[in-house]
C-alpha positions in Angstrom: 12.0 -12.0 -31.1 14.4 -9.5 -32.8 15.7 -6.4 -30.7 14.0 -3.6 -33.2 10.7 -5.6 -32.8 10.9 -5.7 -29.1 11.1 -1.6 -29.3 8.4 -1.8 -31.9 5.9 1.3 -30.4 2.6 2.7 -32.1 1.2 6.1 -32.6 -2.4 6.0 -33.0 -2.5 3.3 -35.6 0.7 3.7 -36.8 3.2 1.2 -36.0 6.9 1.8 -35.5 10.2 0.3 -34.9 13.5 1.6 -34.0 16.8 1.4 -35.5 20.8 2.7 -34.8 21.5 5.7 -35.9 24.8 4.7 -37.4 22.8 2.6 -39.9 21.8 5.8 -41.4 24.6 7.0 -43.8 25.5 10.3 -45.0 24.7 11.6 -48.5 22.0 8.5 -48.7 19.0 8.9 -50.4 16.4 6.5 -48.2 13.3 5.3 -49.7 11.5 5.4 -45.8 11.3 8.3 -43.8 12.9 8.6 -40.4 11.3 9.9 -37.3 12.4 10.9 -33.7 10.5 10.3 -30.9 9.8 13.5 -28.8 7.8 12.4 -25.4 5.2 10.0 -26.7 4.9 11.8 -30.2 6.9 10.6 -33.7 8.1 14.0 -35.3 9.2 13.5 -39.0 12.8 14.3 -38.9 13.6 13.6 -42.8 11.1 12.3 -45.7 11.3 9.1 -47.6 13.6 10.4 -51.1 15.0 13.0 -49.0 19.0 12.7 -49.0 20.6 12.3 -45.4 23.0 15.1 -45.1 25.9 15.8 -42.5 23.9 18.2 -41.0 21.0 15.7 -40.0 24.5 13.7 -38.1 25.3 16.4 -36.7 21.7 17.1 -34.9 21.2 13.6 -34.1 25.3 13.5 -32.2 24.5 16.9 -30.6 21.2 16.3 -28.9 22.2 12.4 -28.4 19.9 10.8 -30.2 19.8 6.9 -29.7 17.2 5.6 -31.9 15.6 6.3 -34.8 11.9 5.4 -35.8 11.0 3.9 -39.2 7.0 3.0 -39.9 6.2 -0.7 -39.8 5.1 -0.4 -43.5 8.4 0.8 -44.6 10.4 -2.1 -42.8 10.8 -3.7 -46.8 12.8 -0.6 -47.7 15.0 -0.4 -44.6 15.5 -4.3 -44.9 16.6 -3.4 -48.4 18.9 -0.8 -47.1 20.4 -2.7 -44.4 21.5 -5.5 -46.8 23.2 -2.7 -49.2 24.9 -0.9 -46.2 25.6 -3.4 -43.5 29.4 -4.1 -45.1 30.6 -0.6 -44.9 28.7 -0.1 -41.4 30.8 -3.3 -39.7 34.1 -2.3 -41.1 33.7 1.2 -40.3 36.2 1.2 -37.4 35.1 5.4 -35.8 31.7 3.1 -34.9 32.3 0.9 -31.7 32.9 -2.7 -31.9 29.7 -3.9 -29.3 27.2 -1.4 -31.4 28.3 -2.8 -35.1 28.2 -6.0 -33.1 24.4 -5.4 -32.2 23.5 -4.1 -35.4 24.7 -7.2 -37.0 22.8 -9.6 -34.9 19.3 -7.4 -35.1 19.7 -6.9 -38.8 20.3 -10.6 -39.4 17.7 -11.9 -37.0 14.9 -9.5 -38.9 16.2 -11.1 -42.5 16.3 -15.0 -40.9 13.2 -14.7 -38.7 11.5 -13.5 -42.6 12.2 -17.0 -43.7 11.6 -18.9 -40.3 8.2 -17.0 -39.1 6.8 -18.4 -42.3 5.9 -21.9 -43.7 8.3 -22.5 -46.6 6.5 -23.0 -50.0 8.7 -26.2 -51.1 11.6 -24.5 -51.6 13.3 -21.1 -50.4 12.6 -18.0 -52.2 15.4 -16.2 -54.0 14.9 -13.0 -52.4 14.8 -14.5 -49.1 18.3 -16.7 -49.6 20.2 -13.7 -51.4 19.2 -11.8 -48.2 20.9 -14.5 -46.2 24.1 -14.7 -48.3 24.4 -11.1 -47.7 24.6 -11.4 -43.9 26.8 -14.7 -44.1 29.1 -13.3 -46.0 29.5 -10.2 -43.9 29.4 -12.2 -40.9 31.9 -14.1 -41.9 34.3 -11.1 -42.7 33.1 -9.0 -39.2 33.8 -12.3 -37.0 37.9 -12.6 -38.0 37.8 -9.6 -35.9 39.6 -9.4 -32.6 37.0 -9.6 -29.5 33.9 -9.6 -32.1 33.0 -13.5 -30.6 33.3 -11.9 -26.9 31.2 -9.1 -28.1 28.6 -11.1 -29.9 28.2 -13.7 -27.3 27.6 -11.0 -24.7 24.1 -10.1 -27.2 22.9 -13.6 -27.2 19.5 -14.4 -25.5 19.2 -17.7 -24.4 15.2 -18.2 -25.0 14.8 -20.5 -27.9 13.7 -19.2 -31.3 14.3 -21.3 -34.4 16.0 -18.3 -35.7 17.7 -16.7 -33.2 19.0 -20.3 -33.0 20.2 -20.7 -36.5 22.0 -17.4 -35.6 23.7 -18.4 -32.9 24.9 -21.5 -34.5 26.3 -20.0 -37.7 28.3 -17.7 -35.1 29.7 -20.1 -33.3 30.7 -23.0 -35.9 32.3 -20.3 -38.0 34.6 -19.1 -35.0 35.7 -22.9 -35.0 36.1 -23.4 -38.4 38.2 -19.9 -38.9 40.7 -21.6 -37.0 41.5 -24.3 -39.9 42.5 -21.9 -42.2 39.7 -22.6 -44.4 39.3 -19.4 -47.6 36.2 -17.1 -47.6 34.7 -18.6 -50.0 34.3 -22.3 -47.9 33.6 -20.4 -44.9 30.7 -18.6 -46.4 29.0 -21.4 -47.4 29.7 -23.6 -44.4 28.3 -20.1 -42.6 25.2 -20.7 -45.0 24.9 -24.3 -44.1 25.1 -23.4 -40.6 22.8 -20.6 -40.9 19.9 -22.5 -42.6 20.7 -25.9 -41.2 17.5 -26.0 -39.6 14.9 -24.8 -42.0 13.6 -27.9 -42.3 11.9 -27.1 -39.0 9.6 -24.6 -41.2 7.8 -27.6 -42.5 6.6 -29.2 -39.2 4.0 -28.7 -37.1 4.4 -25.7 -34.3 2.6 -27.8 -32.1 5.4 -30.3 -32.4 8.3 -28.0 -32.4 6.6 -26.1 -29.3 5.5 -29.4 -27.5 6.6 -28.7 -23.4 6.6 -32.6 -22.8 8.3 -35.7 -24.4 7.6 -36.6 -27.7 5.8 -39.4 -28.5 7.4 -42.2 -30.6 5.7 -41.1 -33.7 6.3 -37.1 -32.8 10.0 -37.6 -33.4 9.8 -39.4 -36.3 8.5 -36.5 -37.6 11.3 -34.3 -36.1 13.7 -36.5 -37.4 12.7 -35.5 -40.9 14.0 -31.7 -41.0 17.2 -32.1 -42.0 16.2 -34.2 -45.0 12.9 -31.5 -46.1 15.5 -28.8 -45.2 18.1 -29.9 -47.9 15.0 -30.1 -50.4 14.2 -26.5 -49.8 17.2 -25.6 -50.8 18.5 -27.5 -53.7 17.4 -24.8 -56.3 19.7 -22.4 -54.2 23.3 -21.9 -54.9 24.5 -23.7 -52.5 28.0 -25.8 -52.4 27.9 -29.3 -51.1 29.5 -28.4 -48.2 26.2 -26.2 -47.1 23.9 -28.8 -47.9 26.2 -31.4 -45.9 25.4 -29.0 -42.9 22.0 -28.9 -43.5 21.4 -32.9 -44.1 23.7 -34.2 -41.6 23.9 -31.8 -38.9 22.3 -34.4 -36.4 24.7 -37.4 -37.7 27.3 -38.4 -34.4 30.8 -39.9 -35.0 29.6 -43.1 -32.9 26.8 -44.2 -36.0 24.1 -43.4 -33.9 22.6 -40.3 -35.5 20.6 -39.5 -38.6 19.2 -39.5 -41.2 22.0 -41.7 -42.6 24.0 -43.3 -39.4 27.5 -41.8 -40.9 30.4 -42.3 -38.9 33.4 -40.8 -38.1 35.4 -38.9 -40.8 32.0 -39.7 -43.2 31.3 -36.8 -41.5 32.4 -34.2 -43.2 34.5 -31.6 -40.7 32.5 -28.5 -41.5 29.1 -30.6 -40.1 31.1 -31.7 -36.9 31.6 -28.2 -36.2 27.9 -27.2 -37.0 26.2 -30.2 -35.3 29.1 -29.0 -31.8 27.8 -25.3 -32.3 23.6 -26.7 -32.4 24.1 -29.1 -29.2 25.8 -26.2 -26.8 23.3 -22.9 -28.4 20.3 -25.5 -27.8 21.0 -26.7 -23.9 22.2 -22.7 -23.2 18.3 -22.0 -24.1 15.3 -22.2 -22.2 13.4 -24.7 -24.8 9.5 -25.6 -24.1 10.8 -29.2 -22.4 14.0 -27.8 -20.6 16.1 -24.8 -18.8 18.7 -23.2 -19.8 22.1 -24.5 -18.4 25.1 -22.1 -18.4 28.0 -22.4 -20.5 30.3 -24.6 -17.7 27.4 -26.8 -17.1 26.4 -26.8 -20.9 30.0 -28.1 -22.1 30.3 -30.6 -19.2 26.9 -32.0 -20.6 28.6 -32.5 -23.8 32.2 -34.1 -22.4 30.4 -36.1 -20.1 27.2 -37.7 -21.4 27.6 -36.9 -25.7 31.2 -37.1 -26.0 30.7 -40.6 -27.9 29.1 -38.9 -30.3 30.9 -35.8 -31.1 34.6 -35.0 -33.1 36.0 -33.8 -29.3 39.3 -32.4 -31.0 36.8 -29.9 -32.3 34.9 -29.4 -29.1 38.4 -28.9 -27.6 38.9 -26.2 -30.4 35.7 -24.4 -29.2 36.2 -24.6 -25.7 39.5 -22.9 -26.4 37.5 -20.4 -28.1 34.6 -19.9 -25.5 37.7 -19.9 -22.9 40.1 -17.0 -24.9 36.7 -14.8 -25.0 35.7 -15.1 -21.0 32.5 -17.1 -22.2 33.6 -19.9 -19.4 
């Protein structure tokens, strides 16, 4: 569940969700109304279609308002506003880095949850893909900023949901791959592959995905279909082969023991090897139906001692250095 959803509140039968004031741009003409919370009441501040002026900002700053509120029924309009304006907000150095990081995390969670919270038709809808593309492109740029990974890591709550896990895998794999000198266009495609790597799980019964105990052989076979299902769901989208590889091959292992193709060593593309490490790290760091979360140090020890035969250890070493430099381990 996204932070915005966690802050959702009600007044009568009307539901509201919280948004950060920094996401409201001067001179914008919003397609949604804004409310302030005074005690237990939500009070209209600006109407849909009204231009947000500097005087509005001054009032918010002077009164120390930490959250504005939007009616739940206007979430689609707010989501479009975020897609349009998040880039300029993330690059605004007047906004503290932790605030920008929180805004990116919350906004991308909302967009990705929109895909993962519903069972898909045979392919992703183009408007859903376009939103994910926008967030990945802006996220790639944001993660180049100094201290961004340290700041983002502090926001990651390790309760396992497929959509939030996908964002974490994007963040971790991206900071690994940025150390290899790839151009931005490639990094965006790698990021799309990471963000969508588990999209095939939307085709799998929740009873299997959320089973608290060990899977049967038949259930494991069903789970193992998700990379192929995911690649199939994205065939009509403008993804590069690199991005599709991340979706299709993220469970391959360098010793050939992975699936679906049993690839070995450098048969597995470098971006995939980075996504695999990010995927395993975040999964073991998280509370899952069948396993309690481990801390970062414990996870890295398990990956090295028990899983090292299946991982690219040079990529793993880079990841350890990144986490160490950010003070995460």
